[in-house]
C-alpha positions as CSV (number, residue, x, y, z in Angstrom):
1,M,-25.3,15.2,-27.6
2,A,-25.5,14.9,-31.4
3,K,-22.0,13.4,-31.4
4,H,-23.0,10.7,-28.9
5,P,-26.7,9.9,-29.4
6,E,-26.4,6.7,-27.3
7,A,-25.1,8.6,-24.2
8,M,-27.2,9.3,-21.2
9,D,-29.6,12.2,-21.5
10,S,-29.7,15.0,-18.9
11,A,-32.4,13.5,-16.7
12,T,-30.7,10.0,-16.6
13,L,-27.3,11.6,-15.9
14,T,-28.6,13.8,-13.1
15,T,-30.3,10.8,-11.4
16,A,-27.1,8.7,-11.7
17,V,-25.0,11.6,-10.2
18,Q,-27.5,12.1,-7.4
19,W,-27.4,8.4,-6.3
20,L,-23.6,8.2,-6.7
21,L,-23.1,11.3,-4.5
22,A,-25.6,9.9,-2.0
23,G,-23.5,6.7,-1.8
24,R,-20.4,8.8,-1.4
25,R,-21.9,10.8,1.4
26,A,-23.0,7.6,3.2
27,E,-19.5,6.3,3.5
28,A,-17.8,9.7,4.0
29,G,-18.0,9.6,7.8
30,R,-16.2,6.3,8.2
31,L,-13.6,7.2,5.5
32,N,-12.8,10.6,6.9
33,E,-12.4,9.2,10.4
34,I,-10.0,6.6,9.2
35,H,-8.1,9.2,7.2
36,A,-7.8,11.5,10.3
37,Y,-6.3,8.6,12.4
38,L,-3.9,7.5,9.7
39,K,-2.6,11.1,9.4
40,N,-2.2,11.3,13.2
41,R,-4.7,14.2,13.5
42,V,-6.8,12.6,16.3
43,V,-6.0,11.9,19.9
44,D,-9.5,11.5,21.3
45,I,-8.8,12.3,25.0
46,Y,-11.2,14.4,27.1
47,V,-10.1,17.9,27.6
48,P,-12.1,20.0,30.2
49,Q,-12.8,23.6,29.3
50,S,-10.8,24.7,32.3
51,A,-7.7,22.7,31.3
52,T,-4.4,24.5,31.5
53,A,-1.9,24.9,28.7
54,E,0.3,22.3,30.4
55,Y,-2.7,19.8,30.3
56,R,-3.4,20.5,26.7
57,K,0.3,20.0,25.8
58,L,0.3,16.6,27.4
59,V,-2.9,15.7,25.4
60,D,-1.1,16.7,22.2
61,Q,1.9,14.5,23.1
62,A,-0.3,11.5,23.9
63,R,-0.5,10.3,20.3
64,F,0.9,6.8,20.2
65,N,-0.3,5.9,16.7
66,V,0.4,2.4,15.4
67,L,-2.3,2.4,12.7
68,P,0.1,3.4,9.8
69,L,2.4,0.6,10.9
70,L,-0.5,-1.9,10.5
71,V,-0.9,-0.8,6.9
72,S,2.8,-0.7,6.1
73,S,3.5,-4.1,7.5
74,V,1.3,-5.7,4.9
75,A,1.8,-3.2,2.0
76,Q,5.6,-3.6,2.1
77,G,5.2,-7.3,1.4
78,L,3.2,-6.7,-1.8
79,F,4.9,-6.0,-5.1
80,V,3.9,-7.3,-8.5
81,D,6.8,-8.0,-10.9
82,G,5.1,-9.3,-14.0
83,Y,2.0,-10.6,-15.7
84,R,2.3,-13.9,-17.6
85,P,-0.1,-16.1,-19.6
86,A,-0.4,-19.7,-18.5
87,R,2.6,-21.9,-19.3
88,Q,4.6,-18.9,-20.5
89,S,7.9,-17.6,-19.2
90,K,7.7,-14.1,-20.7
91,N,5.4,-11.3,-19.7
92,S,2.2,-10.5,-21.6
93,P,2.6,-7.6,-24.2
94,V,0.3,-5.5,-22.1
95,W,2.9,-5.4,-19.3
96,D,5.4,-3.4,-21.3
97,A,2.9,-1.6,-23.4
98,V,0.6,-0.4,-20.5
99,W,1.8,-1.2,-17.0
100,Q,5.3,0.2,-17.4
101,P,4.5,3.4,-19.2
102,N,1.9,4.2,-16.5
103,R,4.6,3.9,-13.8
104,M,2.6,1.3,-12.0
105,D,5.7,-0.3,-10.4
106,A,5.6,2.7,-8.0
107,R,1.9,3.6,-8.1
108,Q,0.7,0.1,-7.2
109,A,1.7,0.7,-3.6
110,G,-1.0,3.4,-3.3
111,L,-3.7,0.9,-4.4
112,Y,-2.6,-1.5,-1.6
113,R,-2.3,1.1,1.1
114,A,-5.7,2.7,0.3
115,S,-7.4,-0.7,0.1
116,L,-5.8,-1.8,3.4
117,G,-6.7,1.4,5.2
118,Y,-10.2,2.0,3.9
119,G,-11.3,-1.4,2.8
120,V,-11.3,-0.7,-1.0
121,S,-9.5,1.3,-3.6
122,Y,-10.1,1.7,-7.4
123,A,-8.3,2.0,-10.7
124,T,-9.7,3.3,-14.0
125,V,-8.5,2.3,-17.5
126,L,-9.3,4.6,-20.4
127,P,-7.9,5.0,-23.9
128,G,-5.5,7.9,-24.0
129,M,-2.0,9.1,-24.9
130,L,1.3,8.7,-23.1
131,G,4.6,9.9,-24.4
132,G,3.0,10.8,-27.7
133,K,1.7,7.3,-28.3
134,K,-1.7,5.8,-28.0
135,T,-1.6,4.0,-24.7
136,P,-4.4,3.1,-22.2
137,V,-4.1,5.4,-19.1
138,I,-4.4,3.8,-15.7
139,T,-5.4,6.0,-12.8
140,P,-5.5,4.7,-9.2
141,W,-8.1,6.2,-6.9
142,S,-8.8,6.4,-3.2
143,P,-12.4,5.6,-2.1
144,R,-12.5,9.2,-0.7
145,R,-12.4,10.4,-4.3
146,M,-14.2,7.6,-6.2
147,T,-17.5,5.8,-5.6
148,A,-18.8,2.9,-7.6
149,L,-22.4,1.6,-7.8
150,Y,-22.8,-2.1,-8.3
151,A,-26.1,-4.0,-9.0
152,D,-24.7,-6.7,-6.6
153,P,-21.7,-5.2,-4.7
154,I,-20.5,-8.6,-3.5
155,H,-20.6,-10.7,-6.7
156,D,-20.4,-8.3,-9.6
157,E,-17.1,-7.9,-11.4
158,W,-17.9,-4.5,-13.1
159,P,-19.9,-1.6,-11.6
160,R,-23.0,-0.1,-13.3
161,Y,-21.8,3.5,-12.7
162,A,-18.9,5.2,-11.0
163,I,-18.0,8.8,-10.1
164,S,-14.6,10.4,-9.5
165,V,-14.2,13.7,-7.6
166,G,-11.5,16.2,-8.3
167,I,-9.9,18.7,-5.9
168,P,-12.0,21.7,-4.9
169,R,-10.8,24.9,-6.5
170,P,-12.0,28.5,-6.7
171,K,-13.9,29.5,-9.8
172,I,-11.4,32.0,-11.0
173,E,-12.9,32.4,-14.5
174,T,-16.1,34.1,-13.2
175,N,-14.3,36.0,-10.3
176,A,-16.8,34.4,-7.9
177,P,-16.0,33.4,-4.3
178,E,-17.6,29.9,-4.6
179,M,-15.5,26.7,-4.8
180,V,-16.2,24.2,-7.6
181,T,-15.2,20.6,-8.1
182,E,-14.8,18.6,-11.3
183,I,-16.7,15.3,-11.3
184,T,-16.5,12.5,-13.9
185,V,-19.2,9.9,-14.3
186,Y,-18.4,6.5,-15.9
187,D,-20.7,4.1,-17.6
188,D,-20.1,1.2,-20.0
189,Q,-19.6,3.4,-23.1
190,H,-18.9,7.0,-22.0
191,T,-17.4,9.4,-19.5
192,Y,-19.2,12.6,-18.5
193,T,-17.2,15.5,-17.0
194,A,-18.8,18.6,-15.4
195,E,-18.2,21.2,-12.7
196,V,-20.4,21.3,-9.7
197,P,-20.4,23.3,-6.4
198,A,-17.8,21.8,-4.1
199,S,-20.2,21.8,-1.2
200,V,-22.3,19.2,-2.9
201,V,-19.5,16.6,-3.2
202,T,-17.6,17.4,0.0
203,P,-20.4,17.5,2.6
204,E,-19.8,17.9,6.3
205,A,-19.5,14.6,8.3
206,S,-22.5,15.5,10.4
207,G,-26.1,15.3,9.1
208,Q,-25.4,12.8,6.4
209,R,-28.2,11.3,4.4
210,T,-28.1,8.2,2.2
211,D,-31.0,9.2,-0.2
212,P,-30.6,11.5,-3.1
213,L,-32.9,14.2,-1.6
214,P,-30.0,16.6,-0.6
215,F,-29.1,16.8,-4.2
216,E,-32.5,17.8,-5.6
217,G,-31.1,21.1,-6.6
218,L,-28.3,19.5,-8.6
219,A,-29.2,19.2,-12.3
220,L,-26.8,18.5,-15.1
221,D,-27.4,19.6,-18.7
222,T,-25.6,17.4,-21.2
223,R,-25.1,20.4,-23.5
224,T,-22.6,21.8,-20.9
225,V,-21.1,18.4,-20.0
226,L,-18.0,17.1,-21.7
227,V,-18.9,13.6,-23.0
228,R,-16.2,11.2,-24.2
229,R,-16.7,7.8,-25.7
230,H,-14.4,5.0,-24.6
231,G,-16.5,2.2,-26.1
232,L,-15.1,-0.6,-23.9
233,G,-18.5,-2.2,-23.2
234,V,-17.9,-2.3,-19.4
235,C,-17.7,0.5,-16.8
236,P,-13.9,0.9,-16.8
237,V,-13.4,0.8,-13.1
238,V,-11.6,-2.0,-11.3
239,R,-12.2,-2.5,-7.5
240,Y,-9.4,-3.6,-5.1
241,L,-11.0,-5.2,-2.1
242,E,-9.0,-5.6,1.1
243,S,-10.7,-8.9,1.6
244,Y,-13.9,-10.7,0.6
245,D,-14.9,-10.9,4.3
246,D,-18.0,-13.1,5.0
247,L,-19.8,-12.3,1.6
248,D,-22.5,-10.3,3.5
249,D,-20.9,-6.9,3.9
250,G,-18.1,-5.1,2.2
251,P,-14.7,-5.0,3.9
252,Q,-13.9,-2.4,6.5
253,G,-10.2,-2.5,6.0
254,I,-7.7,-3.2,8.7
255,V,-7.7,0.2,10.4
256,Y,-11.4,0.8,11.4
257,P,-11.7,-2.3,13.6
258,M,-8.5,-1.2,15.4
259,L,-9.7,2.3,16.3
260,P,-10.9,1.3,19.9
261,A,-7.5,-0.2,20.6
262,Q,-5.8,2.9,19.2
263,R,-7.9,5.1,21.6
264,Q,-6.7,2.8,24.5
265,L,-3.1,3.4,23.5
266,N,-3.6,7.1,23.4
267,Q,-5.3,7.1,26.8
268,A,-2.6,4.9,28.4
269,T,0.1,7.2,27.0
270,F,-1.7,10.3,28.3
271,S,-2.0,8.8,31.8
272,L,1.7,7.9,31.7
273,L,2.7,11.4,30.7
274,M,0.5,13.0,33.3
275,T,1.9,10.8,36.0
276,Q,5.4,11.5,34.9
277,Q,4.7,15.2,35.0
278,V,3.1,15.4,38.5
279,A,3.9,12.3,40.5
280,A,7.0,10.6,39.1
281,F,9.3,12.9,41.2
282,R,9.1,12.4,45.0
283,Q,7.2,15.4,46.6
284,R,8.9,16.9,49.7
285,W,7.2,18.2,52.8
286,V,8.3,20.1,55.9
287,T,6.6,20.8,59.3
288,G,7.6,23.0,62.3
289,M,9.2,25.7,60.2
290,A,8.5,29.3,61.1
291,I,6.9,31.1,58.2
292,A,7.9,34.6,57.6
293,E,5.2,37.2,57.0
294,D,5.2,40.4,54.9
295,D,4.0,43.8,56.1
296,D,0.4,42.8,55.6
297,G,0.7,39.6,57.6
298,N,0.7,37.3,54.6
299,P,3.0,34.3,54.8
300,V,6.1,34.4,52.7
301,E,7.9,31.4,51.4
302,P,11.3,31.6,52.9
303,W,13.1,29.9,49.9
304,N,12.6,29.1,46.3
305,A,11.6,25.5,46.2
306,A,13.1,23.5,43.3
307,V,14.3,20.0,42.6
308,N,17.9,21.1,42.6
309,R,17.8,23.0,46.0
310,V,18.4,21.7,49.5
311,W,16.0,22.5,52.3
312,Q,17.4,23.5,55.8
313,S,16.1,24.9,59.0
314,D,17.7,26.1,62.3
315,S,14.7,25.1,64.4
316,P,14.9,21.8,66.3
317,D,11.2,21.3,65.8
318,T,11.4,21.2,62.1
319,K,10.8,17.8,60.4
320,F,11.4,17.0,56.7
321,G,10.0,14.1,54.7
322,D,8.7,13.1,51.2
323,F,5.9,11.3,49.6
324,A,6.7,8.2,47.5
325,E,6.8,8.6,43.8
326,S,4.2,6.9,41.6
327,N,5.1,3.6,39.9
328,L,5.0,4.0,36.1
329,S,5.3,0.2,35.3
330,G,1.6,-0.3,35.5
331,Y,1.0,2.2,32.7
332,L,3.7,0.7,30.6
333,D,2.4,-2.8,31.1
334,S,-1.1,-1.7,30.2
335,R,0.1,-0.2,26.9
336,D,2.2,-3.3,26.1
337,K,-0.9,-5.5,26.7
338,T,-2.9,-3.4,24.2
339,L,0.0,-3.6,21.7
340,L,0.0,-7.4,22.2
341,Y,-3.7,-7.5,21.5
342,V,-3.2,-5.5,18.3
343,S,-0.4,-7.8,17.3
344,S,-2.5,-10.9,17.8
345,V,-5.6,-9.6,16.0
346,R,-3.6,-8.3,13.0
347,Q,-1.1,-11.3,13.0
348,I,1.9,-8.9,13.2
349,P,5.0,-10.3,14.9
350,P,5.4,-8.7,18.3
351,H,9.0,-7.6,17.6
352,K,7.6,-5.3,14.8
353,L,5.7,-3.4,17.4
354,V,8.6,-3.5,19.9
355,I,6.4,-4.7,22.8
356,G,8.7,-4.5,25.8
357,N,11.3,-7.2,25.9
358,S,9.0,-10.1,25.1
359,V,11.0,-11.2,22.1
360,S,14.6,-10.8,23.4
361,N,17.0,-13.6,23.1
362,V,14.9,-15.5,20.6
363,S,16.4,-17.8,18.0
364,A,16.1,-17.4,14.3
365,E,13.7,-20.4,14.1
366,A,11.4,-18.9,16.7
367,L,11.4,-15.5,14.9
368,A,10.4,-17.3,11.7
369,A,7.6,-19.1,13.5
370,L,6.4,-15.7,14.9
371,N,6.3,-14.4,11.3
372,D,4.2,-17.3,9.9
373,G,0.9,-15.7,10.6
374,H,1.9,-12.4,9.1
375,Q,3.1,-14.2,5.9
376,L,-0.3,-16.0,5.7
377,D,-2.0,-12.6,6.0
378,I,0.1,-11.2,3.2
379,G,-0.6,-14.3,1.1
380,E,-4.4,-13.8,1.5
381,H,-4.1,-10.2,0.3
382,K,-2.0,-11.3,-2.7
383,V,-4.9,-13.5,-3.8
384,S,-7.4,-10.6,-3.5
385,F,-5.3,-7.9,-5.1
386,G,-3.9,-10.4,-7.7
387,E,-7.4,-11.0,-9.1
388,S,-7.9,-7.2,-9.3
389,H,-4.6,-6.7,-11.1
390,E,-5.5,-9.4,-13.6
391,Q,-8.9,-7.7,-14.2
392,L,-7.1,-4.4,-14.7
393,L,-4.6,-5.8,-17.2
394,R,-7.3,-7.6,-19.1
395,L,-9.2,-4.3,-19.4
396,A,-6.0,-2.6,-20.5
397,G,-5.6,-5.2,-23.2
398,L,-9.1,-4.4,-24.4
399,A,-8.4,-0.7,-24.4
400,M,-5.4,-1.2,-26.6
401,G,-7.3,-3.6,-29.0
402,D,-5.5,-6.8,-27.8
403,M,-8.5,-9.2,-27.7
404,A,-6.2,-12.1,-26.9
405,T,-5.2,-10.5,-23.6
406,W,-8.8,-9.5,-22.9
407,E,-10.1,-13.0,-23.4
408,D,-7.2,-14.7,-21.5
409,Q,-8.7,-15.7,-18.1
410,S,-5.7,-17.9,-17.1
411,A,-2.9,-15.3,-17.0
412,Q,-1.4,-14.6,-13.6
413,V,0.5,-11.8,-12.0
414,V,3.9,-12.6,-10.6
415,W,4.5,-11.5,-7.0
416,R,8.0,-10.6,-5.8
417,D,9.1,-12.9,-2.9
418,T,9.5,-10.5,0.1
419,T,9.7,-13.3,2.8
420,P,12.5,-12.4,5.2
421,R,15.1,-15.1,4.7
422,S,18.9,-15.1,4.6
423,L,20.4,-15.3,1.1
424,A,22.6,-18.2,2.2
425,Q,19.6,-20.3,3.1
426,V,17.8,-19.5,-0.2
427,A,20.9,-20.3,-2.3
428,D,21.4,-23.6,-0.5
429,A,17.7,-24.6,-0.9
430,L,17.6,-23.6,-4.6
431,G,20.9,-25.4,-5.3
432,K,19.5,-28.6,-3.8
433,I,16.3,-28.3,-5.8
434,A,18.3,-27.9,-9.0
435,T,20.7,-30.8,-8.4
436,Q,18.5,-33.3,-6.5
437,L,15.2,-32.7,-8.3
438,G,16.5,-31.8,-11.7
439,V,14.7,-28.5,-11.9
440,P,16.5,-26.2,-14.5
441,A,18.6,-23.6,-12.8
442,R,17.2,-20.8,-14.9
443,A,13.7,-21.7,-13.8
444,L,14.8,-20.9,-10.2
445,W,16.2,-17.5,-10.8
446,E,12.9,-15.8,-10.1
447,K,12.8,-17.5,-6.7
448,I,15.8,-15.4,-5.5
449,P,14.5,-12.7,-3.1
450,G,14.6,-9.2,-4.5
451,T,15.1,-10.3,-8.1
452,T,13.1,-8.2,-10.7
453,D,11.9,-9.2,-14.1
454,Q,14.5,-6.9,-15.6
455,D,17.2,-8.8,-13.7
456,I,16.1,-12.1,-15.1
457,S,15.9,-10.7,-18.7
458,R,19.5,-9.4,-18.4
459,W,20.7,-12.7,-16.9
460,L,19.1,-14.7,-19.7
461,E,20.9,-12.5,-22.3
462,M,24.2,-12.9,-20.5
463,A,23.7,-16.7,-20.2
464,D,22.9,-17.0,-23.9
465,D,26.0,-15.0,-24.8
466,Q,28.1,-17.4,-22.6
467,D,26.5,-20.4,-24.3
468,V,27.4,-19.1,-27.7
469,M,31.0,-18.4,-26.7
470,K,31.2,-21.9,-25.2
471,R,29.9,-23.6,-28.3
472,L,32.3,-21.5,-30.5
473,G,35.2,-22.5,-28.3
474,E,34.3,-26.2,-28.6
475,M,34.1,-25.9,-32.4
476,L,37.5,-24.3,-32.6
477,A,38.9,-27.0,-30.4
478,D,37.6,-29.7,-32.7
479,D,39.3,-28.0,-35.7
480,G,42.7,-28.2,-34.0
481,P,45.2,-25.4,-33.2
482,A,45.0,-22.4,-35.5
483,G,47.8,-22.3,-38.1
484,A,48.9,-26.0,-37.8
485,P,50.4,-27.4,-41.1
486,A,48.5,-30.0,-42.9
487,E,49.8,-33.5,-42.8
488,E,51.0,-34.9,-46.2
489,V,50.3,-38.4,-47.3
490,P,52.1,-40.5,-49.9
491,D,49.3,-40.6,-52.4
492,G,49.2,-36.8,-52.6
493,G,46.1,-36.5,-50.4
494,I,45.8,-34.4,-47.3
495,G,45.4,-36.1,-43.9
496,G,42.9,-35.3,-41.3
497,R,39.4,-34.0,-41.9
498,S,38.4,-32.5,-45.2
499,G,37.7,-28.8,-44.8
500,G,37.4,-29.3,-41.0
501,G,34.4,-31.5,-41.6
502,G,33.7,-35.0,-40.4
503,G,33.8,-36.8,-43.8
504,V,36.2,-39.5,-45.0
505,D,39.1,-38.5,-47.3
506,E,38.8,-40.0,-50.8
507,P,42.0,-41.2,-52.6
508,V,43.3,-39.1,-55.5
509,A,43.6,-40.8,-58.9
510,G,47.2,-41.3,-60.1
């Protein structure tokens, strides 16, 4: 502690960890349930103890999981391409200095998916080294591995404290059987890293408590804790909220409210499979047939009944018949109705969920209208996540000593246009904007779907090279054909322009 006299002492650090772990335990039940559904590990169908292996197999096949699709349908429409100060056409220096070295082009998707699924995700920014250079390090976190404590969780921009939890591992150094987990606590000046028993930070879902009493036995000694100073003045944790909801409670994400509908889909699928198995094929019956008996007088089936065998009898009293098969359309309609409910609540176009044939033979204009609500939903998430990205990049500027970036509250992230449109329509619209409204063509390049910031930079260089060559050609044309002889004049002067310039020739004295 001598190196960091202003850091938390052992008692304060222990109290902070206890409350942070209590908050983590309070939300663990909901987060673990969502995680299990997203990973398709839950079917939630009643299985009696006497169920046969066939019954259990049908239960296992009854997973009709659309929850990952709900997350993907929004996350795939989110991609940040740049970060620019107001009234600037080039990215802020922090974009190339921090965002790109941290591979955030790819890793940003994890922030969106975690936030959409669980309601929140986090990212930390700390001074560090990347590629042998001093570069702020960005680390995305799932809420299952990070918990932040805010004085006002609705309105505060920065948390008071936060804790991140590592992956449990055996304590090999001491040859002990127990599992340990590395935890890191963050405050406005330091990080504190220590190892604790894994059972403390990964509690069972049952018997959870929200007060710190379960952690009374957990005490941290700062003499054995690794303390690092970051000196940023704020707790270096940025929160990515799925939405700001009603300003009363934190967001639940888009998965948790849909769990009842997902259970309905699984139940309808199980009923469909069970009916297919036992009642979709017409059951046969026969009467008036003499039944053979064995030596003990027990009836013996006179044939091997099977769906590919024909029944016959020599007795005139024998009658054959069958029971009608069950109609499966009711189960299919029930499942489609639940899918349509999910589509309506989540504003997902029905054709993305393949709901029956409800969108067959639909015009392109009608499909675009069906997609409007979905695009509005994506736009709302861009606003929420965009604010978090701007907070993250401002913090990265502070970590690299760029005070101008830290103090710039007007810079905006640039979102890639992922709206499904034909390229011909886009080109026609942009061409009309350029010719009829006088908007510079270069200003419209970023409006082309799928265009990256690297593409635009390369196009600008190519366009500048073309402009230089064009101006050079015009200058050469003004000078006349190369190698043309000079025109002689009677007074000994030289006709044309002097030296290729635009001046007037002066007479030569005789």
